[in-house]
N, C-alpha and C positions, 0 to 999 in steps of 0.2 A: 739735796734731799729729793728733788723731782726725779733726778736720774735713778736714784736707788728704787724709787716707786715703780718706774718703768721696768727695771730689771726684775723686780718681784713679780709684777704682772706678766712679763714675758715668760719668766720661769713657770708660773702657774699655767699659762697657756700651753707651753711645752709639755708639762706634766699631764695636763688634761688630754692633749693629743696622743701622748704615749699610751695612756690607759684606754683611749678610744681605739687606737690601732690594735692594742693587745686584746681588747674585747672582740673586735671585729675578726681577728685571726682565730680566736677561741671559738666563735660562733661558726665560722667556716669549717673548722676541723670537726666540731660537733655535728654540724649538718652533714658533712661527708660521711662520718661514722654511722649516722642514723640512716642515710641513704643506702649505704652498704648493707646494713642490717635489714632494711625493707626489701632489698634485692635478693635476700636469701643467705647472706653471709655476715651475720653479726659476729663480732669478735668474741670467740670462745676458744681459747688455746687448746691444743693437743697437749695431753699430760706428758710431762718429761719422762715419766717412768715407762711410757710406751714407745719412745723413740727407737730403742733397740729392736723392738718387734717390727716396727715400720721398716727399719733398715734391712732386716733379715727377710721380710716378705718382698720388698721391692727388689732386692738383690741386684743393685745398680752395678754395672760393669764399666770399666774404663772406656771413655769415648761415648757413652750413652748420654742421652739428654733427659732430664728430669724436670717436671714443672709441678708446683703446688698452686692450685687454683684457689684463691682466697687465702693467701699465705699469711695474713695478719702480720705479726712481727717477725716472721721468717724462721721461727724456731725449727720447724721440720727441715726447711731448706738448709740451714746451717749444720743440722745433724747429718743430712745426707752428703754435704760437701765434705764434712769431717770424715765420714766413713768411706767416701769414694772421691778423693781429690782430683782424679783425672776424668771426672764426668762434668758435663755442663748442667749447672743447677740454676733454675729460675723460679721466681715467685711472682704471681700476679695478685694485685690488691686494689680494691676499689676505694677504700677509706684513705684519705690523704694522711690522717694521723697515723694509722697503722703502717702505711707505706713508708712514711718518714721514720718511724720508730725502727721498723725492720731494716731499712737501708742503713741507718746509723749504727744499729746493733751489729750488723754484718761488717761494716767498716771497722768498728772498734774491735771486733774479734779477728780481724785480718782474713776474713772469709771472702772468697771470690764469687759470692752469690750475686746473680743479677736480679734486681728488683724492678718490676715494671708496674707502673700506675696504670690501671685500666680495668675494664669489665671483662670477666672471664668469657662472656658470650661473644665478645669481639676479638678474642685472642685466637690466633691460628694454632691448632693443636697438631698439625700434620707431621711435624718433625720430631716429636717426642717419643721416647721409648717407654717412659713411665710417667704416670699422672697420679698425684695424690689430692684427695678431696675430703674436707671436712666442712660440709655445708648443711643446710637445713634439708629435711626430707623432701619437701616440695621442689626444692631447687634441683635435686637429683632427677626428678621426673622431667623437668625443663631442659637439663643439660644433656640428658641421655642421647637424644637425636644428634646433637653436635659431636658427641664422643663417637657415636656410630659412624657418622659421616666423615669425620677428619682423622681419626686415629689410624696409624698405619698397622698392617697385620703384624701381630706378635707383640704389640704394645700392652703394657701392664697398667691397670687402673686399680688404685687402692683406696677404699673409702673407710673412714673412721665412724663408728657408732651405727650408721644406718646403711642398709644395702641400696643398690640401684634397682628400682622397681623394673621388673621384666627381664632382668639379667640373672643368670645362674652363676654364682661364684665358683671359682676354681679352688679356692681355699677360704675356709671360714676360721679365723684365728680367734679363740676365745681364751681369756686369762682371767682368773678369779680377781674380782675387784677392779677390773678394767673394762673399758668399752670393747666391743667386738671390732675386729678388722676384717674386711671383705676384699679379697684379691680376685680380680678378673683378668683373664688373658684374652685378648681380642684376636 
């Protein structure tokens, strides 16, 4: 009887530890998502119906490099890889939860998208031919100097919903019932 009581107590301790670990992981993921939002990149996905517009405007060619800054679950990255399988596609995400979800979705889809966990302000942009951004308006003001300093000549920058302050877009794509897309050529 005493042995059975010890087993029950041990099982209760293990169950308690399991729930505490699960709670700690949840809090870490929640804190990471909140931090990403405070940095100017809350998770708001690009609408699926706009992916073809994005593909058309970016016009990614074989061998080119594309990056989505603040890629969330990687929806745009996967669409770009599907439209141009011979391009290098990368996504950078600051939220651990979104990074993990994007990585998993890309693997399950059989996509060869590279997901990088990190802050877009620390990511080197000098090798990319095309950059996609869907961030908050104030973040565009903050990232503009980085884009100007690091992007190579001829690089394309596409923003969703809001323009980059101080830049004149080369193409303004408007579609009824959808957010605007702003294409810049450096």
